[in-house]
C-alpha positions in Angstrom: 14.9 36.9 -27.4 13.3 34.0 -25.6 14.5 31.6 -28.3 18.0 33.0 -28.1 18.2 32.6 -24.3 17.0 29.0 -24.6 19.6 28.3 -27.3 22.3 29.8 -25.1 21.1 27.8 -22.1 21.1 24.6 -24.1 24.5 25.3 -25.6 25.9 26.1 -22.1 24.6 22.9 -20.7 25.7 21.0 -23.8 29.3 22.3 -23.3 29.2 21.8 -19.5 28.2 18.1 -19.9 30.9 17.6 -22.6 28.4 16.5 -25.2 29.4 16.4 -28.9 27.4 18.6 -31.3 26.4 15.5 -33.2 25.0 13.7 -30.2 21.3 14.2 -30.9 20.0 11.6 -28.5 21.8 13.1 -25.5 20.7 16.6 -26.6 17.1 15.5 -26.9 17.2 13.9 -23.5 18.7 17.0 -21.9 16.0 19.1 -23.5 13.3 16.8 -22.2 14.6 16.8 -18.7 15.2 20.6 -18.5 12.3 21.9 -20.4 9.5 19.5 -19.4 6.3 21.2 -18.4 5.0 20.9 -14.8 2.0 18.9 -16.0 4.3 16.2 -17.3 6.0 16.0 -14.0 2.8 15.5 -11.9 2.4 11.8 -10.8 -0.8 10.1 -11.6 -3.3 10.4 -8.7 -4.0 7.1 -7.0 -7.4 5.8 -6.0 -10.8 7.2 -6.7 -13.0 6.7 -9.7 -11.1 7.1 -13.0 -11.9 6.1 -16.6 -10.3 2.7 -17.4 -9.7 1.8 -13.8 -10.9 -1.7 -12.7 -13.7 -1.8 -10.3 -13.0 -2.8 -6.7 -13.2 -6.5 -5.9 -16.3 -7.2 -3.8 -14.7 -8.4 -0.5 -17.0 -9.2 2.3 -15.0 -8.0 5.3 -17.7 -8.8 7.9 -18.0 -12.4 6.7 -14.2 -12.8 6.7 -14.0 -11.4 10.3 -16.7 -13.8 11.5 -14.9 -16.8 9.9 -11.6 -15.6 11.5 -13.3 -15.5 14.9 -14.9 -18.9 14.4 -11.6 -20.4 13.3 -9.5 -19.1 16.2 -11.5 -17.5 19.0 -14.9 -19.3 19.3 -15.5 -21.8 22.1 -15.4 -24.7 19.6 -12.9 -23.1 17.2 -11.6 -24.9 14.2 -8.0 -24.2 15.2 -6.6 -24.5 18.7 -4.1 -22.3 20.7 -1.1 -24.2 19.2 -2.3 -23.5 15.6 -2.8 -19.9 16.5 0.6 -19.6 18.0 2.2 -21.3 15.0 0.5 -19.1 12.5 0.9 -15.8 14.3 4.1 -16.4 16.3 2.4 -15.5 19.6 -0.3 -16.6 22.0 -3.9 -15.3 21.8 -3.4 -13.3 25.0 -0.3 -11.5 23.5 -2.2 -10.9 20.3 -4.9 -9.3 22.3 -2.5 -7.0 24.1 -0.8 -6.1 20.8 -4.2 -5.3 19.2 -5.2 -3.1 22.2 -1.9 -1.3 22.0 -2.2 -0.6 18.3 -5.7 0.6 18.7 -4.5 3.0 21.4 -1.5 4.2 19.5 -3.2 4.7 16.1 -7.0 4.6 16.4 -7.5 6.8 13.3 -6.1 4.1 11.0 -6.8 0.8 12.8 -10.3 1.3 14.1 -13.1 -0.2 12.0 -15.0 2.5 10.1 -17.7 2.5 7.4 -16.6 3.0 3.9 -18.1 5.4 1.3 -21.0 3.0 0.7 -21.7 2.8 4.5 -20.5 -0.8 4.7 -18.2 -1.5 7.6 -14.5 -1.8 6.7 -11.9 -4.2 7.8 -11.9 -5.2 11.4 -8.7 -4.2 13.3 -8.1 -7.9 14.3 -7.7 -8.7 10.6 -5.5 -5.7 9.9 -3.1 -6.7 12.8 -3.2 -10.3 11.6 -2.1 -9.2 8.1 0.8 -7.2 9.6 2.0 -10.1 11.8 2.0 -12.5 8.9 4.0 -10.2 6.7 6.5 -9.6 9.5 6.6 -13.2 10.8 6.8 -15.0 7.4 7.7 -12.3 4.9 4.5 -13.3 3.2 3.6 -11.4 0.0 0.5 -9.3 0.1 -0.9 -11.3 -2.8 -0.8 -14.5 -0.7 -2.5 -12.7 2.2 -5.2 -11.3 -0.1 -6.3 -14.8 -0.9 -6.6 -15.7 2.8 -7.5 -12.5 4.6 -9.4 -10.9 1.6 -7.5 -7.6 1.7 -5.9 -5.8 -1.3 -2.1 -5.6 -1.4 -2.3 -1.8 -0.9 -4.3 -2.2 2.3 -1.8 -4.8 3.6 1.1 -2.5 2.8 -0.7 0.4 4.5 -1.3 -1.8 7.6 2.4 -2.6 7.8 3.3 1.1 7.4 0.9 2.2 10.2 2.1 -0.6 12.5 
């Protein structure tokens, strides 16, 4: 009975779609779409430890934050206010206000927290900088990874939460 109802269903769909009896490729495709099991439809889970997955890159977020502060915010910084304005399309004081506003609006995402290994994560200042550079220059996440030492996924998440 079950085989007969499946044949009728397939035949009805076959007729409704105007497929020729000889069109095996279309029939096979229709069967795969209609009769796939739920397990086949489940998307692969992202993140976490999985066999065959590459290990995380060892990025030193704290060292990168210290370099960023030395480059732009220290008393004898490498780059001056004009360099900061050119790279971030805003003054340091506006950047500070934007950072404070973001931390107030979405503290769960933007605050710095320890990761699973108890190492401190990415500083909010670097997360905001990544967003500003994506928006101001349409920079690719890969280019920012090299400079800010964040994965492209983290950068895309930063932009989404912004």
